[in-house]
ZAPAZA-643883 format. One record per residue (C-alpha): residue number from 0; residue in three letters; y, z, x. Coordinates in steps of 0.5 Angstrom, whole numbers. Each point is the difference from the previous one (the first is absolute). Layout:
N
<numar NUM; 'ALA'; <Y; Z; X>>
...
// end
This chain:
397
<numar 0; 'MET'; <165; 185; 173>>
<numar 1; 'GLU'; <1; 8; -1>>
<numar 2; 'HIS'; <8; 2; -1>>
<numar 3; 'PHE'; <3; 6; 3>>
<numar 4; 'ASP'; <7; 3; -1>>
<numar 5; 'CYS'; <-2; 2; 8>>
<numar 6; 'VAL'; <-5; -1; 5>>
<numar 7; 'VAL'; <-1; 5; 5>>
<numar 8; 'ILE'; <-2; -3; 7>>
<numar 9; 'GLY'; <-4; 5; 4>>
<numar 10; 'GLY'; <-3; 7; -2>>
<numar 11; 'GLY'; <2; 4; 5>>
<numar 12; 'MET'; <4; 7; 0>>
<numar 13; 'VAL'; <7; -3; -2>>
<numar 14; 'GLY'; <-3; -7; -4>>
<numar 15; 'ALA'; <-5; 5; -5>>
<numar 16; 'THR'; <6; 5; -1>>
<numar 17; 'SER'; <5; -6; -1>>
<numar 18; 'ALA'; <-6; -3; -5>>
<numar 19; 'LEU'; <0; 7; -3>>
<numar 20; 'THR'; <8; 2; -1>>
<numar 21; 'LEU'; <0; -8; -4>>
<numar 22; 'ALA'; <-4; 2; -4>>
<numar 23; 'GLN'; <3; 5; -2>>
<numar 24; 'LEU'; <6; -4; -3>>
<numar 25; 'GLY'; <-5; -4; -5>>
<numar 26; 'LEU'; <-1; -5; 5>>
<numar 27; 'LYS'; <-6; -5; 1>>
<numar 28; 'VAL'; <-2; 1; 7>>
<numar 29; 'ALA'; <-6; -4; 4>>
<numar 30; 'LEU'; <-3; 4; 6>>
<numar 31; 'VAL'; <-3; -4; 5>>
<numar 32; 'GLU'; <-3; 3; 7>>
<numar 33; 'GLN'; <-5; -3; 4>>
<numar 34; 'PHE'; <-4; 6; 1>>
<numar 35; 'PRO'; <-1; 7; -4>>
<numar 36; 'PRO'; <0; 7; 4>>
<numar 37; 'LYS'; <-6; 3; 1>>
<numar 38; 'GLU'; <-2; 6; -5>>
<numar 39; 'PHE'; <1; 7; 2>>
<numar 40; 'THR'; <-5; 6; 1>>
<numar 41; 'ALA'; <2; 7; 3>>
<numar 42; 'ASP'; <-4; -1; 7>>
<numar 43; 'GLN'; <3; -7; 2>>
<numar 44; 'ALA'; <3; 0; 7>>
<numar 45; 'PHE'; <8; 0; 0>>
<numar 46; 'ASP'; <2; -7; -1>>
<numar 47; 'LEU'; <5; -1; 7>>
<numar 48; 'ARG'; <5; -4; -4>>
<numar 49; 'VAL'; <4; 6; -3>>
<numar 50; 'SER'; <8; 0; -2>>
<numar 51; 'ALA'; <5; 6; 0>>
<numar 52; 'ILE'; <2; 0; -8>>
<numar 53; 'SER'; <6; 2; -1>>
<numar 54; 'LEU'; <3; 5; -6>>
<numar 55; 'ALA'; <3; -7; -3>>
<numar 56; 'SER'; <-6; -3; 0>>
<numar 57; 'LYS'; <-4; 5; -2>>
<numar 58; 'ASN'; <4; 0; -6>>
<numar 59; 'LEU'; <-1; -7; -1>>
<numar 60; 'LEU'; <-7; 2; 0>>
<numar 61; 'LYS'; <0; 5; -6>>
<numar 62; 'GLN'; <4; -5; -3>>
<numar 63; 'VAL'; <-6; -6; 0>>
<numar 64; 'ASP'; <-5; 6; -1>>
<numar 65; 'ALA'; <-3; -1; 5>>
<numar 66; 'TRP'; <1; 6; 5>>
<numar 67; 'SER'; <-4; 6; -4>>
<numar 68; 'GLN'; <-6; -4; 3>>
<numar 69; 'LEU'; <2; -2; 6>>
<numar 70; 'LYS'; <2; 8; 1>>
<numar 71; 'GLN'; <-8; 2; -2>>
<numar 72; 'TRP'; <-3; -5; 4>>
<numar 73; 'ARG'; <4; 1; 7>>
<numar 74; 'ALA'; <7; 1; 2>>
<numar 75; 'CYS'; <3; 5; 4>>
<numar 76; 'PRO'; <7; 3; 0>>
<numar 77; 'TYR'; <5; 1; 6>>
<numar 78; 'LYS'; <6; 5; 0>>
<numar 79; 'ARG'; <3; -1; 7>>
<numar 80; 'LEU'; <1; -6; 4>>
<numar 81; 'GLY'; <0; 2; 8>>
<numar 82; 'VAL'; <3; -5; 5>>
<numar 83; 'TRP'; <3; 1; 7>>
<numar 84; 'GLU'; <-1; -3; 7>>
<numar 85; 'ASP'; <2; 6; 4>>
<numar 86; 'GLU'; <-3; 7; -3>>
<numar 87; 'SER'; <7; 3; 1>>
<numar 88; 'ALA'; <3; -6; -4>>
<numar 89; 'TYR'; <-5; 1; -6>>
<numar 90; 'THR'; <2; -1; -7>>
<numar 91; 'GLU'; <-3; 2; -7>>
<numar 92; 'PHE'; <0; -2; -8>>
<numar 93; 'ASN'; <-2; 4; -4>>
<numar 94; 'ALA'; <0; -1; -8>>
<numar 95; 'ASP'; <3; 7; -1>>
<numar 96; 'ASP'; <7; -3; 3>>
<numar 97; 'ILE'; <0; -5; -5>>
<numar 98; 'GLU'; <-4; 4; -5>>
<numar 99; 'GLN'; <-5; -3; -1>>
<numar 100; 'SER'; <-8; 3; 0>>
<numar 101; 'SER'; <-2; -6; 4>>
<numar 102; 'LEU'; <3; -5; 4>>
<numar 103; 'GLY'; <-5; -6; -2>>
<numar 104; 'TYR'; <-8; -1; 0>>
<numar 105; 'ILE'; <-4; -3; 5>>
<numar 106; 'VAL'; <-6; -5; -3>>
<numar 107; 'GLU'; <-4; -6; 1>>
<numar 108; 'ASN'; <2; -5; -3>>
<numar 109; 'ARG'; <-7; -3; -3>>
<numar 110; 'LEU'; <-1; 5; -4>>
<numar 111; 'LEU'; <8; 0; -2>>
<numar 112; 'GLN'; <-2; -7; -2>>
<numar 113; 'LEU'; <-6; 2; -3>>
<numar 114; 'SER'; <4; 5; -5>>
<numar 115; 'LEU'; <5; -5; -3>>
<numar 116; 'TRP'; <-6; -5; 0>>
<numar 117; 'GLU'; <-2; 5; -6>>
<numar 118; 'GLN'; <6; 0; -3>>
<numar 119; 'ILE'; <0; -7; 0>>
<numar 120; 'GLU'; <-6; -1; -4>>
<numar 121; 'LEU'; <2; 5; -4>>
<numar 122; 'GLN'; <6; -5; -3>>
<numar 123; 'ASP'; <-1; -6; -5>>
<numar 124; 'ASN'; <6; -3; 3>>
<numar 125; 'ILE'; <-3; -1; 6>>
<numar 126; 'GLN'; <-6; -5; 3>>
<numar 127; 'LEU'; <-2; 0; 6>>
<numar 128; 'PHE'; <-2; -6; 4>>
<numar 129; 'CYS'; <-5; 2; 6>>
<numar 130; 'PRO'; <-3; -3; 4>>
<numar 131; 'GLU'; <5; -5; -1>>
<numar 132; 'ASN'; <4; -4; 6>>
<numar 133; 'LEU'; <6; -3; -1>>
<numar 134; 'GLU'; <1; -7; 1>>
<numar 135; 'GLY'; <6; -2; -2>>
<numar 136; 'ILE'; <7; 1; -4>>
<numar 137; 'GLU'; <4; -6; -3>>
<numar 138; 'GLN'; <6; 2; -4>>
<numar 139; 'ARG'; <2; -4; -6>>
<numar 140; 'GLU'; <6; 2; -5>>
<numar 141; 'VAL'; <-5; 3; -5>>
<numar 142; 'GLY'; <-3; 4; 6>>
<numar 143; 'ALA'; <-4; 0; 6>>
<numar 144; 'VAL'; <-6; -2; 0>>
<numar 145; 'VAL'; <-6; 4; 4>>
<numar 146; 'THR'; <-6; -3; 3>>
<numar 147; 'LEU'; <-6; 4; 1>>
<numar 148; 'THR'; <-7; -1; 4>>
<numar 149; 'ASN'; <-3; 0; -8>>
<numar 150; 'SER'; <7; 1; -4>>
<numar 151; 'LYS'; <7; -3; -1>>
<numar 152; 'LEU'; <5; 4; -3>>
<numar 153; 'LEU'; <7; -1; -4>>
<numar 154; 'ALA'; <5; 6; 2>>
<numar 155; 'LYS'; <8; 1; -2>>
<numar 156; 'LEU'; <0; 4; 6>>
<numar 157; 'VAL'; <-5; 0; 8>>
<numar 158; 'ILE'; <0; 6; 4>>
<numar 159; 'GLY'; <-2; 0; 7>>
<numar 160; 'ALA'; <-3; 6; 1>>
<numar 161; 'ASP'; <-5; -2; 6>>
<numar 162; 'GLY'; <2; 3; 6>>
<numar 163; 'ALA'; <2; -2; 7>>
<numar 164; 'GLN'; <-2; -8; 0>>
<numar 165; 'SER'; <2; -1; -7>>
<numar 166; 'LYS'; <-3; -6; -2>>
<numar 167; 'VAL'; <5; 0; -6>>
<numar 168; 'ARG'; <6; 0; 4>>
<numar 169; 'GLN'; <-3; -5; 5>>
<numar 170; 'MET'; <-1; -4; -6>>
<numar 171; 'SER'; <7; 1; -3>>
<numar 172; 'GLY'; <3; -2; 7>>
<numar 173; 'ILE'; <3; 7; 1>>
<numar 174; 'GLY'; <0; 0; 7>>
<numar 175; 'THR'; <1; 6; 4>>
<numar 176; 'THR'; <4; 4; 6>>
<numar 177; 'GLY'; <-3; 5; 5>>
<numar 178; 'TRP'; <-4; 2; 6>>
<numar 179; 'ASP'; <-7; 3; 3>>
<numar 180; 'TYR'; <2; 7; 3>>
<numar 181; 'GLN'; <-5; -2; 6>>
<numar 182; 'GLN'; <-3; 6; -2>>
<numar 183; 'SER'; <-7; 2; -4>>
<numar 184; 'ALA'; <-1; 7; -4>>
<numar 185; 'MET'; <-7; 3; 0>>
<numar 186; 'LEU'; <-2; 3; -6>>
<numar 187; 'ILE'; <-5; 6; 1>>
<numar 188; 'ASN'; <-4; 4; -4>>
<numar 189; 'VAL'; <-1; 7; 2>>
<numar 190; 'GLU'; <-3; 7; 0>>
<numar 191; 'THR'; <4; 5; 1>>
<numar 192; 'SER'; <-1; 8; 3>>
<numar 193; 'LEU'; <5; 2; -4>>
<numar 194; 'PRO'; <-1; 0; -8>>
<numar 195; 'GLN'; <5; -5; -4>>
<numar 196; 'GLN'; <7; 1; 2>>
<numar 197; 'ASP'; <6; -1; -4>>
<numar 198; 'ILE'; <4; -4; 4>>
<numar 199; 'THR'; <1; -7; 3>>
<numar 200; 'TRP'; <2; -1; 7>>
<numar 201; 'GLN'; <3; -6; 6>>
<numar 202; 'GLN'; <0; 2; 6>>
<numar 203; 'PHE'; <5; -6; 4>>
<numar 204; 'PHE'; <-1; -3; 7>>
<numar 205; 'PRO'; <3; -6; 3>>
<numar 206; 'THR'; <-7; -4; -1>>
<numar 207; 'GLY'; <0; 2; -7>>
<numar 208; 'PRO'; <-1; 6; -5>>
<numar 209; 'VAL'; <-7; 4; -1>>
<numar 210; 'ALA'; <0; 2; -7>>
<numar 211; 'PHE'; <-5; 5; -5>>
<numar 212; 'LEU'; <0; 0; -7>>
<numar 213; 'PRO'; <-4; 5; -3>>
<numar 214; 'LEU'; <-6; -2; -6>>
<numar 215; 'SER'; <-4; 5; -4>>
<numar 216; 'GLY'; <-6; 3; 0>>
<numar 217; 'LYS'; <-4; 5; 5>>
<numar 218; 'SER'; <-4; -3; 5>>
<numar 219; 'GLU'; <-6; 3; 5>>
<numar 220; 'LEU'; <6; 1; 5>>
<numar 221; 'GLY'; <5; 2; -4>>
<numar 222; 'GLY'; <5; -5; -4>>
<numar 223; 'TYR'; <1; -7; 0>>
<numar 224; 'ALA'; <6; -4; 2>>
<numar 225; 'SER'; <2; -8; 2>>
<numar 226; 'LEU'; <3; -1; 6>>
<numar 227; 'VAL'; <5; -6; 2>>
<numar 228; 'TRP'; <0; -2; 7>>
<numar 229; 'TYR'; <6; -5; 2>>
<numar 230; 'HIS'; <0; -3; 6>>
<numar 231; 'GLN'; <-1; -8; 3>>
<numar 232; 'ARG'; <-5; -4; -2>>
<numar 233; 'ASP'; <-3; -1; 6>>
<numar 234; 'GLU'; <-2; 8; 0>>
<numar 235; 'ILE'; <-2; 0; -7>>
<numar 236; 'THR'; <-4; -5; 1>>
<numar 237; 'ARG'; <-3; 4; 6>>
<numar 238; 'LEU'; <0; 5; -4>>
<numar 239; 'SER'; <-3; -2; -6>>
<numar 240; 'ALA'; <-7; -3; 5>>
<numar 241; 'LEU'; <-2; 8; 1>>
<numar 242; 'SER'; <-5; 3; -3>>
<numar 243; 'ASN'; <2; 6; -4>>
<numar 244; 'SER'; <-1; 5; 4>>
<numar 245; 'GLN'; <4; -3; 5>>
<numar 246; 'LEU'; <6; -2; -4>>
<numar 247; 'GLN'; <-1; 8; -2>>
<numar 248; 'GLN'; <2; 1; 8>>
<numar 249; 'GLU'; <5; -6; 0>>
<numar 250; 'ILE'; <3; 5; -6>>
<numar 251; 'LEU'; <-1; 7; 3>>
<numar 252; 'LYS'; <5; -3; 5>>
<numar 253; 'ALA'; <6; -3; -3>>
<numar 254; 'PHE'; <1; 4; -6>>
<numar 255; 'PRO'; <3; 7; 0>>
<numar 256; 'LEU'; <-4; 6; 1>>
<numar 257; 'ARG'; <2; 1; -8>>
<numar 258; 'LEU'; <-5; -4; -2>>
<numar 259; 'GLY'; <-6; 4; 2>>
<numar 260; 'ASN'; <-7; -2; 2>>
<numar 261; 'ILE'; <-2; -7; -4>>
<numar 262; 'LYS'; <-5; -4; -2>>
<numar 263; 'VAL'; <0; -7; -1>>
<numar 264; 'ILE'; <-3; -3; -6>>
<numar 265; 'SER'; <3; -8; -1>>
<numar 266; 'LYS'; <5; -3; 3>>
<numar 267; 'GLY'; <4; -7; -1>>
<numar 268; 'SER'; <6; -3; 3>>
<numar 269; 'PHE'; <5; -6; -3>>
<numar 270; 'PRO'; <6; -3; 4>>
<numar 271; 'LEU'; <7; 2; -2>>
<numar 272; 'THR'; <5; -6; -3>>
<numar 273; 'ARG'; <6; 1; -4>>
<numar 274; 'ARG'; <1; -6; -5>>
<numar 275; 'HIS'; <5; -1; -6>>
<numar 276; 'ALA'; <1; -5; -5>>
<numar 277; 'ASN'; <5; -5; 0>>
<numar 278; 'SER'; <1; 0; -8>>
<numar 279; 'TYR'; <-4; 5; -4>>
<numar 280; 'GLN'; <1; -6; -5>>
<numar 281; 'HIS'; <-2; -7; -2>>
<numar 282; 'LYS'; <1; -1; -7>>
<numar 283; 'ARG'; <-5; 3; -3>>
<numar 284; 'VAL'; <-3; 3; 6>>
<numar 285; 'LEU'; <1; 7; 1>>
<numar 286; 'LEU'; <-2; 4; 8>>
<numar 287; 'LEU'; <-2; 6; -1>>
<numar 288; 'GLY'; <-2; 6; 6>>
<numar 289; 'ASP'; <-3; -3; 6>>
<numar 290; 'ALA'; <1; -8; -2>>
<numar 291; 'ALA'; <7; 2; 0>>
<numar 292; 'HIS'; <0; 5; 5>>
<numar 293; 'THR'; <-4; 3; 7>>
<numar 294; 'ILE'; <3; 6; 3>>
<numar 295; 'CYS'; <-2; 4; 6>>
<numar 296; 'PRO'; <-3; 5; -3>>
<numar 297; 'MET'; <1; 6; 4>>
<numar 298; 'ALA'; <3; 4; -5>>
<numar 299; 'GLY'; <-5; -2; -5>>
<numar 300; 'GLN'; <5; -3; -5>>
<numar 301; 'GLY'; <-4; -7; 0>>
<numar 302; 'VAL'; <-4; 0; -7>>
<numar 303; 'ASN'; <6; 6; -3>>
<numar 304; 'LEU'; <6; -6; 1>>
<numar 305; 'GLY'; <-5; -5; -5>>
<numar 306; 'PHE'; <-1; 5; -6>>
<numar 307; 'LYS'; <7; 0; 1>>
<numar 308; 'ASP'; <0; -7; 0>>
<numar 309; 'VAL'; <-4; 1; -7>>
<numar 310; 'LEU'; <4; 5; -3>>
<numar 311; 'ALA'; <6; -5; 1>>
<numar 312; 'LEU'; <-3; -5; -3>>
<numar 313; 'GLN'; <-2; 4; -7>>
<numar 314; 'HIS'; <7; 2; 0>>
<numar 315; 'VAL'; <4; -7; 0>>
<numar 316; 'ILE'; <-6; -2; -5>>
<numar 317; 'ALA'; <1; 5; -5>>
<numar 318; 'GLU'; <8; 0; 0>>
<numar 319; 'ALA'; <-2; -7; -1>>
<numar 320; 'ILE'; <-4; 0; -6>>
<numar 321; 'ASN'; <4; 6; -2>>
<numar 322; 'ALA'; <7; -5; 0>>
<numar 323; 'GLY'; <-4; -5; -4>>
<numar 324; 'GLU'; <0; -4; 7>>
<numar 325; 'VAL'; <-6; -5; 1>>
<numar 326; 'TRP'; <-2; 4; 5>>
<numar 327; 'HIS'; <-3; -5; 3>>
<numar 328; 'ASP'; <6; -5; 2>>
<numar 329; 'GLU'; <1; -1; 8>>
<numar 330; 'THR'; <7; 3; -1>>
<numar 331; 'VAL'; <-2; 7; -3>>
<numar 332; 'LEU'; <-7; 0; 6>>
<numar 333; 'SER'; <5; 0; 5>>
<numar 334; 'ARG'; <2; 6; -1>>
<numar 335; 'TYR'; <-5; 3; 2>>
<numar 336; 'GLU'; <1; -2; 8>>
<numar 337; 'ARG'; <6; 3; -1>>
<numar 338; 'ALA'; <-2; 6; -1>>
<numar 339; 'ARG'; <-4; 0; 5>>
<numar 340; 'ARG'; <1; -4; 6>>
<numar 341; 'GLN'; <5; 5; 3>>
<numar 342; 'ASP'; <-3; 6; -1>>
<numar 343; 'ASN'; <-7; -4; 4>>
<numar 344; 'LEU'; <4; -3; 5>>
<numar 345; 'LEU'; <4; 7; 1>>
<numar 346; 'MET'; <-7; 4; 2>>
<numar 347; 'MET'; <-2; -5; 4>>
<numar 348; 'SER'; <6; 0; 4>>
<numar 349; 'THR'; <-1; 6; 1>>
<numar 350; 'MET'; <-7; 1; 2>>
<numar 351; 'ASP'; <2; -5; 5>>
<numar 352; 'ALA'; <4; 4; 3>>
<numar 353; 'LEU'; <-3; 6; 0>>
<numar 354; 'TYR'; <-6; -4; 4>>
<numar 355; 'VAL'; <4; -3; 4>>
<numar 356; 'GLY'; <5; 6; 2>>
<numar 357; 'PHE'; <-7; 4; 1>>
<numar 358; 'SER'; <-2; -5; 5>>
<numar 359; 'HIS'; <6; -1; 4>>
<numar 360; 'PRO'; <-3; 2; 8>>
<numar 361; 'SER'; <8; 3; 1>>
<numar 362; 'PRO'; <1; 7; 2>>
<numar 363; 'ILE'; <5; 0; -4>>
<numar 364; 'VAL'; <-1; -3; -5>>
<numar 365; 'LYS'; <-7; 5; 0>>
<numar 366; 'GLY'; <5; 6; 1>>
<numar 367; 'LEU'; <6; -2; -6>>
<numar 368; 'ARG'; <-6; -1; -6>>
<numar 369; 'ASN'; <-3; 7; 2>>
<numar 370; 'LEU'; <6; 1; -1>>
<numar 371; 'GLY'; <0; -1; -6>>
<numar 372; 'LEU'; <-6; 2; -3>>
<numar 373; 'LEU'; <2; 7; 3>>
<numar 374; 'ALA'; <6; -1; -3>>
<numar 375; 'LEU'; <-4; -1; -8>>
<numar 376; 'ASN'; <-3; 6; 1>>
<numar 377; 'LYS'; <6; 4; 3>>
<numar 378; 'VAL'; <6; -1; -3>>
<numar 379; 'PRO'; <1; 2; -6>>
<numar 380; 'VAL'; <4; -5; -3>>
<numar 381; 'LEU'; <-5; -5; 2>>
<numar 382; 'ASN'; <-5; 3; -2>>
<numar 383; 'SER'; <2; 1; -8>>
<numar 384; 'THR'; <3; -7; 0>>
<numar 385; 'ILE'; <-2; -6; 5>>
<numar 386; 'LYS'; <-7; 3; 0>>
<numar 387; 'ASN'; <-2; 2; -7>>
<numar 388; 'LYS'; <4; -6; -3>>
<numar 389; 'ALA'; <-5; -4; 4>>
<numar 390; 'LEU'; <-5; 3; -2>>
<numar 391; 'ALA'; <1; -1; -7>>
<numar 392; 'TYR'; <1; -7; 1>>
<numar 393; 'ALA'; <-6; 0; 5>>
<numar 394; 'CYS'; <-4; 3; -7>>
<numar 395; 'GLY'; <4; -5; -6>>
<numar 396; 'LEU'; <3; 6; -3>>
// end
């Protein structure tokens, strides 16, 4: 049986980053993943799964030396964020308002994971177990025994970063609270008649928002973009069954004119759910990222919350080591949940409030929310305080 300080289950974006940050503390880390990321070639199509990486997340990726390679491959900066329901109440957030060159970057999840894995392969104190499946976790006085399909590992700490359907969470007997939103989101990669843009935007409808995320590069038509279409599940099912040319016509009817002409390249969909683990800890098992919390993706904060989890755990363990404490003691590890639970809950509740508020059919409520958006843009004191503070918070500054 091999011994490790930490065993990280899940080698996606959050799990891989966690392994690197713990290795930076001098810990011996095992990273367990079922599937390796596909290699990158410059001519391959964009993946459907993309994330809006905040400035704070970019800084974390720089810390683990994964950012420069990712940026060389494909990463599209955006400087502005537009939000509106009616055009008369259009509100725009700009990086200039918080003295930054950009608000963040749109990146493909797989390329981000691949860049992290390239760094993992350079680390002497990280051992990769892939392809492997988790079969069981048994907690003992000396640590936790992690049983994989082909191996057994002994760890002082087990980290579950294995996604929303976390086996680590289930095997540790940690329950969740949450609900289904009765809606789905459709992801659509398109060529656009407009060149690469520096803005991401969302327009809200009672059935859910439609969103535009710029992607890097030049297409035959002009540029590339990822579109997100939120709607009732039956409607997303109907749209998913259409041919690309039929879907193109539906998009042009439903999306705002500012989108311009488009050509559909690929599409996919997923249901919207909210889940929050009742605890982030069971003895020497901790949950990070989607294993601990899944959030409505409306503001693109999911992976950024996971990266905040990673950084918080690194700080907790680093402080314990510096203070001469037993860093894997349960009372030390409990500081991680105290550092992250309220912040995650605040972001989840804020997204739910926006989701419910913009879907409410009352004309009075509609008038109030559009008045609020208009005030954010037109009233100087609100513009310089609430709006910019919210923007800085979303960027992780």
